C-alpha positions as CSV (number, residue, x, y, z in Angstrom):
1,M,34.3,-6.4,-31.8
2,P,34.2,-9.9,-30.2
3,S,33.9,-10.1,-26.4
4,I,37.1,-9.9,-24.3
5,T,35.9,-13.2,-22.8
6,D,36.6,-14.9,-26.2
7,P,40.4,-14.6,-26.2
8,L,41.3,-15.9,-29.7
9,Q,38.6,-13.9,-31.5
10,F,39.4,-10.8,-29.4
11,Y,43.1,-10.8,-30.0
12,S,42.8,-11.6,-33.7
13,S,40.2,-8.8,-34.1
14,V,42.3,-6.3,-32.3
15,S,45.5,-7.1,-34.2
16,Q,43.8,-7.1,-37.6
17,G,41.9,-3.9,-36.8
18,L,45.0,-2.0,-35.7
19,A,46.9,-3.1,-38.7
20,R,44.1,-1.8,-41.0
21,N,43.5,1.4,-39.1
22,S,46.7,2.7,-37.3
23,N,45.3,6.3,-37.5
24,S,42.9,5.4,-34.6
25,F,45.9,5.1,-32.2
26,L,45.0,7.9,-29.8
27,K,41.3,7.4,-30.1
28,R,41.6,3.8,-29.0
29,Q,43.8,4.7,-26.1
30,L,41.3,7.3,-24.8
31,N,38.3,5.0,-25.4
32,L,40.0,2.3,-23.2
33,L,40.6,4.7,-20.4
34,Q,37.0,6.0,-20.6
35,T,35.4,2.6,-20.8
36,P,36.3,0.6,-17.7
37,V,35.8,-3.2,-17.7
38,E,32.4,-4.2,-16.2
39,A,32.9,-5.3,-12.6
40,G,33.4,-9.1,-12.4
41,A,33.5,-9.5,-16.2
42,L,37.0,-10.9,-16.1
43,D,36.9,-12.9,-12.9
44,H,37.0,-16.2,-14.8
45,L,40.4,-15.2,-16.3
46,T,41.8,-13.9,-13.0
47,D,44.0,-15.6,-10.4
48,I,44.4,-13.9,-7.0
49,D,46.8,-15.0,-4.3
50,P,44.8,-15.6,-1.1
51,G,48.0,-14.5,0.8
52,E,47.5,-10.8,-0.1
53,I,47.6,-8.7,3.1
54,D,45.1,-6.2,4.3
55,P,46.3,-3.2,2.3
56,E,45.4,-0.8,5.1
57,S,48.0,-2.4,7.4
58,V,50.7,-0.8,5.2
59,G,48.8,2.5,4.6
60,V,47.2,1.6,1.3
61,S,43.4,1.8,0.9
62,R,41.3,-0.9,-0.6
63,A,40.0,1.6,-3.1
64,E,43.6,2.2,-4.3
65,I,44.1,-1.6,-4.7
66,E,41.0,-1.7,-6.7
67,G,42.2,1.2,-8.8
68,I,45.5,-0.6,-9.6
69,W,43.7,-3.8,-10.6
70,Q,41.2,-1.9,-12.7
71,A,44.1,-0.3,-14.6
72,V,45.6,-3.8,-15.1
73,E,42.2,-5.0,-16.5
74,T,42.2,-2.0,-18.8
75,L,45.7,-2.9,-20.0
76,Y,44.5,-6.5,-20.6
77,Q,41.3,-5.2,-22.4
78,S,43.6,-3.4,-24.9
79,G,44.0,-6.8,-26.6
80,T,47.8,-6.3,-26.9
81,Q,48.7,-8.3,-23.8
82,P,47.4,-11.9,-23.8
83,A,48.5,-12.2,-20.1
84,V,49.5,-9.8,-17.3
85,T,50.8,-10.8,-13.9
86,L,51.6,-8.4,-11.1
87,C,53.3,-8.7,-7.8
88,I,53.8,-5.8,-5.4
89,R,55.5,-6.0,-2.0
90,K,55.0,-3.1,0.4
91,Q,57.2,-2.9,3.5
92,G,58.2,-6.4,2.6
93,Q,54.7,-7.8,2.7
94,L,52.6,-9.2,-0.2
95,L,50.3,-6.3,-1.1
96,M,49.1,-7.6,-4.5
97,H,49.8,-10.8,-6.4
98,R,47.5,-11.4,-9.3
99,A,47.3,-12.7,-12.9
100,I,44.9,-12.3,-15.7
101,G,44.6,-13.7,-19.2
102,H,45.9,-16.8,-21.1
103,A,49.4,-18.3,-21.1
104,Q,48.8,-19.7,-24.6
105,L,46.3,-18.8,-27.4
106,P,45.1,-20.9,-30.3
107,E,47.0,-20.2,-33.5
108,L,48.9,-17.3,-31.9
109,G,51.1,-19.7,-29.8
110,S,53.9,-22.0,-31.1
111,N,52.8,-25.1,-33.0
112,E,54.8,-27.4,-30.7
113,R,52.6,-26.3,-27.8
114,A,49.3,-26.3,-29.6
115,E,47.8,-28.8,-27.2
116,R,48.0,-26.3,-24.4
117,A,46.3,-23.5,-26.4
118,G,43.8,-21.5,-24.3
119,T,45.5,-22.3,-21.0
120,R,44.6,-19.7,-18.4
121,I,47.6,-17.8,-16.9
122,S,48.2,-18.6,-13.2
123,L,50.4,-17.1,-10.5
124,D,52.8,-20.0,-11.1
125,T,53.2,-19.5,-14.8
126,P,56.9,-18.9,-15.7
127,I,57.4,-16.0,-18.2
128,C,60.6,-15.0,-20.0
129,I,61.7,-11.7,-18.5
130,F,64.0,-10.9,-21.4
131,S,66.2,-7.9,-20.7
132,A,65.3,-7.8,-17.0
133,S,67.6,-10.8,-16.9
134,K,70.5,-8.2,-17.0
135,A,69.7,-7.3,-13.4
136,I,70.2,-10.8,-12.2
137,T,73.4,-11.3,-14.3
138,A,74.8,-8.0,-12.9
139,A,74.1,-9.2,-9.3
140,L,76.2,-12.3,-10.0
141,I,79.1,-10.1,-11.2
142,H,78.8,-8.0,-8.1
143,K,78.9,-11.2,-6.0
144,L,82.2,-12.0,-7.7
145,V,83.5,-8.6,-6.6
146,E,82.2,-9.2,-3.1
147,D,84.1,-12.5,-2.9
148,G,87.3,-10.9,-4.1
149,E,87.4,-12.8,-7.4
150,I,87.4,-9.8,-9.7
151,S,87.5,-6.0,-9.7
152,L,85.0,-4.0,-11.8
153,S,87.8,-1.6,-12.8
154,D,89.7,-4.5,-14.4
155,P,89.8,-4.8,-18.2
156,V,87.8,-7.7,-19.6
157,S,91.0,-8.7,-21.3
158,F,92.7,-9.3,-18.0
159,Y,90.5,-12.4,-17.7
160,R,89.9,-13.0,-21.3
161,P,93.0,-11.8,-23.4
162,E,91.3,-12.6,-26.7
163,F,88.8,-9.8,-26.1
164,A,91.6,-7.2,-26.5
165,A,91.5,-7.5,-30.3
166,R,90.9,-4.4,-32.3
167,G,91.6,-1.9,-29.6
168,K,89.4,-3.4,-26.8
169,G,92.2,-4.1,-24.4
170,D,91.2,-1.3,-21.9
171,I,87.4,-1.8,-21.9
172,T,86.5,-2.6,-18.3
173,I,83.9,-4.9,-16.7
174,H,82.3,-1.8,-15.2
175,Q,81.9,-0.2,-18.6
176,I,80.2,-3.4,-19.9
177,L,77.8,-3.4,-16.9
178,S,76.9,0.3,-17.4
179,H,76.4,0.1,-21.2
180,R,79.6,2.0,-22.0
181,G,81.6,-0.9,-23.3
182,G,81.6,0.1,-26.9
183,I,80.1,-3.1,-28.3
184,P,76.3,-2.5,-28.2
185,G,75.3,-5.0,-30.9
186,L,76.2,-8.0,-33.0
187,P,76.8,-7.5,-36.8
188,A,73.6,-6.6,-38.5
189,H,73.8,-9.6,-40.9
190,E,73.9,-12.2,-38.1
191,P,70.7,-14.2,-37.8
192,V,68.9,-14.2,-34.4
193,E,69.7,-17.9,-34.1
194,T,73.3,-16.9,-33.6
195,L,72.4,-16.4,-29.9
196,Y,72.1,-20.1,-29.5
197,D,75.8,-20.5,-30.2
198,D,77.7,-18.7,-27.4
199,E,81.1,-19.6,-28.8
200,R,80.2,-17.9,-32.1
201,V,78.9,-14.9,-30.3
202,W,82.1,-14.7,-28.3
203,R,84.2,-14.8,-31.5
204,L,82.1,-12.1,-33.0
205,L,82.5,-9.9,-29.9
206,C,86.3,-10.5,-29.8
207,E,86.5,-9.5,-33.5
208,A,84.3,-6.5,-33.1
209,K,85.6,-3.0,-33.5
210,P,84.3,-0.8,-30.6
211,I,82.5,2.5,-31.1
212,A,84.5,3.8,-28.1
213,V,87.1,2.4,-25.7
214,D,87.1,5.0,-23.0
215,G,83.5,4.6,-21.8
216,G,82.5,7.9,-23.3
217,K,79.6,6.7,-25.4
218,L,76.5,5.4,-23.7
219,A,74.8,2.8,-25.9
220,Y,72.5,0.1,-24.5
221,H,74.1,-3.4,-24.9
222,A,70.9,-5.4,-25.4
223,I,72.5,-8.8,-25.8
224,T,76.3,-8.4,-26.1
225,G,77.2,-7.4,-22.5
226,G,75.7,-10.5,-21.0
227,F,77.9,-12.8,-23.0
228,V,81.0,-10.9,-22.1
229,L,80.1,-11.0,-18.4
230,A,79.3,-14.7,-18.5
231,K,82.7,-15.4,-20.1
232,V,84.5,-13.5,-17.3
233,L,82.5,-15.3,-14.6
234,E,83.1,-18.7,-16.1
235,K,86.8,-18.1,-16.5
236,V,87.1,-17.0,-12.8
237,T,84.9,-19.7,-11.3
238,G,85.5,-22.6,-13.6
239,D,81.8,-23.2,-13.7
240,T,78.8,-22.2,-15.8
241,I,76.9,-19.1,-15.1
242,Q,73.8,-21.2,-14.8
243,N,75.3,-23.2,-11.9
244,Y,76.6,-20.0,-10.3
245,L,73.1,-18.4,-10.5
246,D,71.7,-21.6,-8.9
247,K,74.2,-21.6,-6.1
248,H,74.2,-17.9,-5.2
249,L,70.7,-16.6,-6.0
250,R,68.1,-19.2,-7.0
251,Q,68.6,-21.7,-4.1
252,P,69.3,-19.1,-1.4
253,L,66.1,-17.2,-2.4
254,G,64.1,-20.4,-2.6
255,M,63.1,-19.9,-6.3
256,K,61.3,-22.6,-8.3
257,Y,62.2,-21.2,-11.8
258,F,64.6,-18.2,-12.0
259,Q,67.2,-19.6,-14.4
260,Y,68.4,-19.0,-17.9
261,G,66.1,-20.8,-20.3
262,L,63.2,-23.0,-19.2
263,A,63.9,-26.4,-17.8
264,E,62.2,-29.2,-19.8
265,K,60.1,-30.3,-16.8
266,F,58.5,-26.8,-16.7
267,R,57.8,-26.3,-20.4
268,D,54.2,-27.3,-20.3
269,R,53.7,-24.3,-17.9
270,G,55.5,-21.6,-19.7
271,A,53.8,-18.6,-21.3
272,D,54.1,-17.9,-25.0
273,N,55.0,-14.5,-26.2
274,V,52.8,-12.8,-28.8
275,A,53.6,-10.0,-31.2
276,A,50.1,-8.4,-31.0
277,G,49.0,-5.1,-32.5
278,P,50.3,-3.1,-35.4
279,A,53.9,-3.4,-36.8
280,T,56.3,-0.9,-35.3
281,P,56.4,2.1,-37.7
282,F,59.5,3.5,-39.3
283,P,61.9,4.9,-37.9
284,L,61.1,3.3,-34.6
285,S,61.3,-0.1,-36.3
286,I,65.0,0.7,-37.0
287,V,65.6,1.5,-33.4
288,V,64.0,-1.8,-32.3
289,K,66.0,-3.8,-34.8
290,R,69.2,-2.2,-33.7
291,A,68.5,-2.7,-30.0
292,L,67.1,-6.3,-30.2
293,G,68.6,-7.6,-33.4
294,A,65.1,-8.7,-34.4
295,S,61.6,-7.5,-35.0
296,F,58.9,-8.2,-32.3
297,S,57.4,-10.9,-34.5
298,E,60.8,-12.6,-34.8
299,A,61.5,-12.2,-31.1
300,A,58.1,-13.8,-30.3
301,R,58.8,-16.7,-32.7
302,I,62.2,-17.6,-31.4
303,S,61.3,-17.1,-27.7
304,N,58.5,-19.7,-28.0
305,G,60.8,-22.4,-29.4
306,E,62.8,-25.2,-27.8
307,A,66.2,-23.8,-28.8
308,W,65.5,-20.6,-26.8
309,H,64.4,-22.7,-23.8
310,N,67.6,-24.7,-24.0
311,A,69.9,-21.7,-24.5
312,I,71.8,-19.5,-21.9
313,V,71.4,-15.9,-23.0
314,P,72.7,-14.0,-19.9
315,A,71.2,-10.7,-21.0
316,G,67.9,-12.0,-22.1
317,N,66.3,-15.3,-21.2
318,I,65.8,-15.9,-17.5
319,Y,62.3,-17.4,-16.8
320,S,60.6,-16.4,-13.7
321,T,57.2,-15.5,-12.2
322,A,56.2,-12.0,-11.1
323,E,56.5,-13.1,-7.5
324,E,60.0,-14.5,-7.9
325,T,61.2,-11.4,-9.7
326,S,59.6,-9.2,-7.0
327,R,61.4,-11.4,-4.4
328,F,64.8,-10.7,-6.0
329,F,64.2,-6.9,-6.0
330,Q,62.9,-7.1,-2.4
331,M,66.2,-8.7,-1.4
332,L,68.0,-5.8,-2.9
333,L,65.7,-3.3,-1.2
334,Q,66.5,-5.0,2.1
335,G,70.2,-4.4,1.6
336,G,70.9,-7.9,0.3
337,T,69.0,-10.1,2.8
338,W,66.0,-12.4,2.4
339,N,64.2,-14.1,5.3
340,G,67.1,-13.3,7.6
341,K,69.7,-14.8,5.2
342,R,72.5,-12.7,3.7
343,I,72.4,-13.1,-0.1
344,L,74.6,-10.1,-1.1
345,S,76.5,-7.7,1.1
346,E,75.2,-4.2,1.6
347,R,78.2,-2.8,-0.3
348,S,77.4,-5.1,-3.3
349,V,73.9,-3.8,-3.4
350,Q,75.2,-0.2,-3.2
351,R,77.6,-0.8,-6.1
352,L,74.8,-2.4,-8.1
353,T,72.3,0.4,-7.6
354,E,74.4,3.6,-7.5
355,E,74.2,5.8,-10.6
356,V,77.0,5.8,-13.1
357,G,77.6,9.1,-14.8
358,T,74.5,11.3,-15.4
359,C,71.3,11.1,-17.4
360,S,72.4,10.9,-21.0
361,I,71.0,10.2,-24.5
362,D,71.4,6.5,-25.1
363,R,72.8,6.0,-28.6
364,T,71.0,2.7,-29.0
365,M,67.5,3.6,-27.8
366,L,67.7,7.3,-28.6
367,I,66.2,8.5,-25.3
368,P,67.7,9.9,-22.1
369,M,68.6,7.1,-19.7
370,R,70.1,6.7,-16.2
371,Y,72.0,3.6,-15.5
372,S,73.9,2.0,-12.6
373,A,76.5,-0.8,-13.0
374,G,73.8,-3.3,-14.1
375,L,70.4,-1.6,-13.6
376,M,68.1,1.0,-15.1
377,L,67.2,3.9,-12.8
378,G,64.0,5.9,-12.4
379,A,63.7,9.7,-12.9
380,D,61.6,12.8,-11.9
381,P,59.1,14.0,-12.9
382,V,58.5,10.9,-15.0
383,G,60.8,7.9,-15.4
384,L,60.7,4.3,-16.6
385,F,59.1,3.2,-13.4
386,G,56.3,5.8,-13.3
387,P,56.1,9.4,-12.0
388,F,58.5,10.7,-9.4
389,S,60.6,7.5,-9.3
390,R,64.1,8.9,-9.1
391,Q,65.1,6.6,-6.3
392,A,63.8,3.5,-8.1
393,F,66.1,0.9,-9.6
394,G,65.3,-2.1,-11.7
395,H,65.0,-3.1,-15.4
396,I,62.5,-3.4,-18.2
397,G,62.2,-6.5,-20.3
398,L,61.3,-6.3,-24.0
399,I,59.4,-3.0,-23.7
400,N,56.4,-4.1,-21.6
401,K,57.8,-5.8,-18.5
402,F,58.7,-3.6,-15.6
403,C,60.6,-4.9,-12.6
404,W,61.9,-2.6,-9.9
405,A,62.3,-1.6,-6.3
406,D,61.7,1.9,-4.9
407,P,63.3,2.8,-1.5
408,Q,61.2,6.0,-1.2
409,R,57.9,4.0,-1.3
410,D,59.4,0.8,0.2
411,I,58.0,-1.3,-2.6
412,S,59.3,-4.0,-4.9
413,V,57.2,-4.6,-8.1
414,S,57.1,-7.0,-11.0
415,L,54.7,-6.2,-13.8
416,M,54.9,-9.0,-16.3
417,T,53.2,-9.2,-19.7
418,T,53.4,-11.5,-22.7
419,G,52.6,-9.0,-25.5
420,L,55.5,-7.8,-27.6
421,N,54.7,-4.3,-29.0
422,L,55.9,-0.7,-28.8
423,V,53.6,1.8,-30.4
424,S,50.1,0.6,-29.8
425,H,47.0,1.6,-27.9
426,H,48.2,-0.1,-24.7
427,L,50.6,2.7,-23.9
428,L,48.2,4.9,-21.9
429,P,46.8,2.0,-19.9
430,L,50.3,0.8,-19.2
431,G,51.3,4.2,-18.0
432,L,48.2,4.3,-15.8
433,V,49.2,1.1,-14.1
434,L,52.6,2.5,-13.2
435,K,51.0,5.8,-12.0
436,R,48.4,4.1,-9.8
437,I,51.0,1.8,-8.2
438,N,53.2,4.8,-7.3
439,S,50.3,6.9,-6.1
440,A,48.8,4.2,-4.0
441,C,52.2,3.5,-2.3
442,D,53.2,7.1,-1.7
443,D,53.8,7.6,2.0
């Protein structure tokens, strides 16, 4: 196999090899864990923030920091993630802030950005956080509640009467936030490009027949809920959700990116997404298609294009860096404040993070899930955010992006990747990163 230091040959080799020999799945995972990257071999592909604190000042040993980063290098070595960025805050301080890999790769990136192929990832590279965008959109809705503009118990149709069609008149904003709104997906025949036309999406949602109207069926709303929430927000405020985000979160938090889509002036910096590794096997491919409305290869293609960068997809296309996303969750961890400034009220943060219902099988993703009114929640003994993470709240983005805060460990974390894949030999290395973060930060 080509050297990891030759990115194009390495990723091409891995992807082709996996496609030919999917039976080596477990063997490849175990080999990765048993064959650590040689010390210093990836330094030329690595960017480290000089502002990282002395870890021992917050009770974390240097060996534990090295262990976390070694796990990240192993994840990168899998060849399924062209770039990985990680930001961890502990007790509000910058414990780790690092990046490894390439923002674009020759032939694997979009043609319109071919001139940037081979650009090394940096700490300032904006990455699409996909479904982790839901956490930010939910925070905007809770801000509306805080300001007395809406009530979560109100039906959507109170603000948007057209939504009441086909029995949806009693579906509440709270049910939409907690994935119990009964409209988990767009019609199967709709092309992914429909997402660029929010008026068409809205018509489809208004015409949709719900799978339930009483909040009794939990089914992840991968894309649909965001459009509904945006329509309510825009009706109430008379402004766009992009402007509302800018006013109430992006500017107060001092963000550079952190908006729906990617501004034209930043497009030469953005990271491409890559569908690396083997195709998702049946029947998981059906689950992915139902949840996303597209395969991973389709998702990579559209998310690297200009139309996606121009669009506002409230549940799926905020661009941010790992540090900015960690900053948002750190604000929630601090009860709604950042640098002494009140961003959200403590009650808003509580409403955003408290569990809705109990752990249940999600009818979209077919796994047990815990949700709040806008976030995914951790679990014991193992949850989305690693082992013994029941107090954690956050969101994942298109499978391999993990953004969360954990009050028990006093950490806010953003692990960002650019590889779109589900069942591949990166799974054990990815799990190891989460495990080492939690172990290192245990008090």
